[in-house]
N, C-alpha and C positions, 0 to 999 in steps of 0.2 A: 299926761298924767306924769307927776314925779313922786318917786320913793326913796324914804330918809330911813336908813337903818339907825336907831339906836341902839343895839344891845340888845340881848334875848330875842324876845318874839314882841319888842316892841318899835313900831314903824310910825314914821309919820308920810300919810298920800294925800297930795295934794292933785285935787279933782273938780275940776269944772268952777274953779276960783275958792272952792272950802276946803282946809285942812285938816283931814283925818287921821287922829290919833289911837292907833290901838294899843291895850295894855301896856301902859306906863309902868315901867320898871327900871328906873335910871341911877339914881341919886343911890341906892343903895347897890349896886353892881359895879365892880371893882373895875371889868373891862371899859365900862363907858365911863371911865375918870374925869376926861376930858370933856363931857359933853356938858354945857351949860342947861341946866333947867330951865331957867327963868328965859330961854331965848327961845324955844319951843315953841310953835305957833300952832295952835288948835282950836278950832269951829267945833269940832266934834270929836269925844273920847269916849273908845269904843273899849269896853271891858268883858273881857268873854266871861273870867270868873275869878274868882273870891283869894286866891292864891296870891300870897304878899309878894311874889316876883314875876306879877301883872298886875298888881293893883296899887303897889306903893307910892307912888306920885301921883296919883289920879287926883285927889282932893287940892296937893294945892297947886297942881295944873287949872285945874278945875276954875280953881278961884281966881289966878293970877291971868287967866286967858278967859274967864266967862264963856268957857267953851261949854255947850249941852253933853249931857254923859250920856250914852247910852248904853243898858247892863239890863240887867236882870231886878226883879221885884227885891228881893232880900239885899242884892248890892244899892239897891237903891234908898230902904232903908236907912241902911248902914251909912250912907252919903249924906242925908238929910239930916242924921241926928250927929254929922260931921258939919252942918253948914252949909254943904253943898245945896244950889236952891233949882238952878237948871237940871233937870233930869227929865229921858223921857224912858219909863221902864217898860219890858220888851220879854218875851219869852220864848222858846222854842215854836217855829210855824208861823210866829207873828211877822207881820211886813209894814214898814213905814215909808212915803215919801218925804224925802228934803229936799232942800234947794241944790244939792249937787247930784240928786236922783236917788235910788231907794235902796235901805237895808233889808234884808231877808236874816232870821235865826232859825239856825238850823243845830242839828243835834251834833254834840260831842262827847264823847263818852271820856270821863275822867272822875274827878272829885273836885270837892271845892268846900272852901272853909274863909271865913275872914281873917285879917292878919289877929283878932281878939279873939278867935277860937268858937263865935257863933258861925251858925248853916250859913253858905255863903250860895245856897240855891244851886240851881241846874246850868251846868257850864254848856258855854255854846260856842258856834260858829259863824259867822258871818257873810253873805252872798252882797257882794257889791256891786249893784247895776249903774250903770250910767253912758252918757254920751260920747264920753269919753273912753267907756269899755265897759266887761265884768270882771271880777276877779272874785275870789274866795278866801277869806280869813281863816283854816280850821282851830285857831286857840290851842290849847291843849287835849289831844285828841288817842286815843287807838283809832287802828284800822277799822272801820266800819261799813257794813253791808250796805247800808243808807246812803254812804256816801256816794252811790248811782243816783240818789233821787236827785243828786246835786247836778249831775251830766246830764241826765235826761230833762230838768228843769230848766235851765238855761246853758248856752255856749259862754265857757270860762278862758277868757283870756290868759289869765295867768293866777297862781294859788300862792299861795304862805303856807307852808305845811312843816310841823314839828318834824325834826329828822334824829333829836337826840338821844333817844330809845332810853331805856330805864323807866319812866314816866310816861314817856308818851309813844307814840310808834317812832322806829327806826328808821334809817334809809331803803332796807328791802321793802317796810312794809309800804313806805310811802309812795316808792316805784308802784307798787301795787292799785296805791289810792289814785296816783295820776291817770292809771286805765278807770277807774270806777268813775274818777269826775271828767273822764274827758276831756285832759290838760297835760300838754307835753312842755308845758311852762313854769317851773316851778323856781319860787325863793326861799330858802331854807332856813327855818327858825329853831329857836329853842335847843340849843346845842351850846357846848363850852362852857359856858358861865359859871357851870358845877363842875366838881370833878365826876358825880356820877354820868355824865354827859357830854363828855371829850368825845369827839370824833377823829378818825382820819377825812379830812376833808380831799385829799384829793382822792382817795378811796371811794368817800361819797358820790365825787364828781363822776369816775370812772364808771359807778356802779348805774349812773343817770343813764350816763350816754352811751353806755351796751346797750342798755334799754331802750334807745331811741329815745331818751328825754333830756333833759336840760334844766341842769339842777345850778342857780345862782346862789353864790355866798357872799352877802356884803361883808367891808370891812365898814366898822362901828362908825357912823359918822359921814358913811357914801351916800353919794344922793345918784342914783341914775332915772333914767326916762322910758316910760314902757308906751 
């Protein structure tokens, strides 16, 4: 499994021959100015909620790559009006099997509106299961006791958790989330993009280390293997 960071909460995950792209916000992110959106590979685009900093490039990349979009019903309707045709709508609690493995939608505590101000439906996270490993993409969320259900549901090899605070949970709550989901290997997201969510990266990693957990903070454009 290969993971590439495109900034903010956008990651590409190559798994069992398929390319998954999460929450594409690249062209409007000044920190990701060196990323060429036209070269990003995607067979599936997973959208956790409708805020612009998670969906800004979804329409372009979906049309450019002909990827299948996985999202909630309201985002599905919004994208259909923009001419995106290959969409698989889902909702919290649902699970679907695809050629690389499966996706289960789980709860995320946040708000959601689309760039035009219309209602964006329920925010979601995703649990991905495959023969190459299982992981949890939390999306934008507060710490919730429901995360314990994820830890009880499946063995999670690693998780993408927001750590920027202010709009989502911060570092301290993310460490608690590790215990809830029974996972010590965390890739941080949703930090540093805006002034509201700037963090001290060294302090964040030390806090995780003291708690017996590992926080990976990727550079934009960096690829790692899991």
